[in-house]
Structure formats: structure tokens, C-alpha cells
C-alpha positions as CSV (number, residue, x, y, z in Angstrom):
1,M,136.0,-0.8,121.5
2,L,136.7,-2.3,118.1
3,L,134.6,-2.7,114.9
4,R,134.7,-5.6,112.6
5,D,136.0,-4.7,109.1
6,Y,132.6,-5.1,107.5
7,D,130.9,-2.9,110.2
8,A,133.7,-0.2,109.9
9,E,133.3,0.0,106.1
10,Q,129.5,0.2,106.3
11,I,129.7,2.9,109.0
12,K,132.3,4.9,107.1
13,D,130.1,4.9,104.0
14,E,127.0,6.0,106.1
15,I,129.0,8.9,107.6
16,T,130.4,9.9,104.2
17,Q,126.9,9.8,102.6
18,C,125.5,11.9,105.4
19,V,128.2,14.6,105.0
20,A,128.0,14.5,101.2
21,T,124.2,15.1,101.3
22,N,124.1,17.6,104.2
23,V,127.4,19.6,103.7
24,F,128.1,19.5,100.0
25,D,124.5,19.5,98.9
26,S,124.4,19.2,95.1
27,E,128.1,19.9,94.4
28,P,129.8,17.6,91.8
29,E,131.9,14.9,93.4
30,S,130.3,15.5,96.8
31,Y,131.1,12.0,98.0
32,T,134.8,12.4,97.3
33,K,134.8,15.8,98.9
34,A,133.0,14.5,101.9
35,K,135.5,11.6,102.3
36,E,138.4,14.0,102.1
37,L,136.8,16.4,104.7
38,L,136.1,13.5,107.0
39,Q,139.6,12.1,106.8
40,E,140.9,15.5,107.7
41,L,138.5,16.1,110.6
42,F,139.0,12.7,112.1
43,I,142.8,13.5,112.2
44,V,142.1,16.9,113.8
45,S,139.8,15.2,116.4
46,G,142.3,12.5,117.3
47,G,140.1,9.8,115.8
48,N,140.6,7.4,112.9
49,F,138.3,7.5,109.9
50,N,139.1,3.9,109.1
51,R,138.0,2.8,112.6
52,P,135.4,5.4,113.7
53,D,134.2,5.2,117.3
54,Y,131.5,7.0,119.2
55,E,133.7,9.6,120.7
56,S,135.5,10.6,117.5
57,I,132.2,10.8,115.6
58,M,130.8,13.2,118.2
59,K,134.0,15.3,117.9
60,V,133.8,15.4,114.2
61,L,130.1,16.3,114.4
62,K,131.0,19.3,116.5
63,L,133.6,20.4,114.0
64,I,131.2,20.0,111.0
65,A,128.4,21.8,113.0
66,A,130.7,24.7,113.6
67,R,131.6,24.9,109.9
68,Q,127.9,24.7,108.9
69,L,126.8,27.3,111.5
70,K,129.6,29.6,110.3
71,K,128.1,29.3,106.8
72,G,124.6,30.1,108.2
73,K,123.3,26.6,107.6
74,D,121.1,24.4,109.8
75,T,122.8,21.5,111.5
76,K,119.8,19.6,112.9
77,A,119.6,17.0,110.1
78,I,123.3,16.1,110.2
79,A,123.3,16.0,114.0
80,E,120.4,13.6,114.1
81,R,122.0,11.4,111.4
82,F,125.4,11.3,113.2
83,K,123.7,10.4,116.5
84,E,122.0,7.4,114.7
85,I,125.3,6.3,113.3
86,A,127.0,6.6,116.7
87,K,124.2,4.4,118.2
88,K,124.8,1.9,115.5
89,I,128.5,1.8,116.3
90,E,127.7,1.2,120.0
91,S,125.4,-1.7,118.9
92,V,128.0,-3.5,116.7
93,A,131.1,-2.7,118.6
94,V,133.2,-5.5,120.1
95,Y,134.4,-4.4,123.5
96,T,137.9,-5.6,124.6
């Protein structure tokens, strides 16, 4: 499964905004922190932040959820948003 460059950029931005809002709340530079965290977690999950796919997004979601639960935070909102993003990936993906 491949994503066109435009779709990949748009999806990366949506993922980053989601994490910035739900993980880093109102911290300064939350977008930058979210991007750094995501790059790290995609590497850990075996995925590629520059070319996100459904499977790697779900792995990253699990890692983020574990971190949030450890902090005592609710993961429902971020889980729902990640599922929406994953569905979008499925709809715009080019299968080879």
C-alpha cells in the first residue's frame, strides 16, 4: 500500500495535530513535541512516519495509549481520532 505525497503529508499533519492536542494538551510547542514523539514511535513500531500506513498507525496508537494510561489519562478521544485517520489512509491508498 502506498500513499501519494500529498495524501501522506496531509495524514502526517492530522496525526501530529491529534497527538499535539490529546497528549501535549496546552504545552508550548506541542506540535513540535508531537512530531518528535511520533517519529520516535513510528521507528519503534517498525513503521515510517513519512509514509504512515494502517498497521503502523495502530501500533503507534497502542504505544501512545500505553503512555497515556500510565499517566492516568483517558485514551478514548485519541483512539477514535487515530481510527478515523487509519480509515482515511485505507480510502486514499494506492495498492500495488
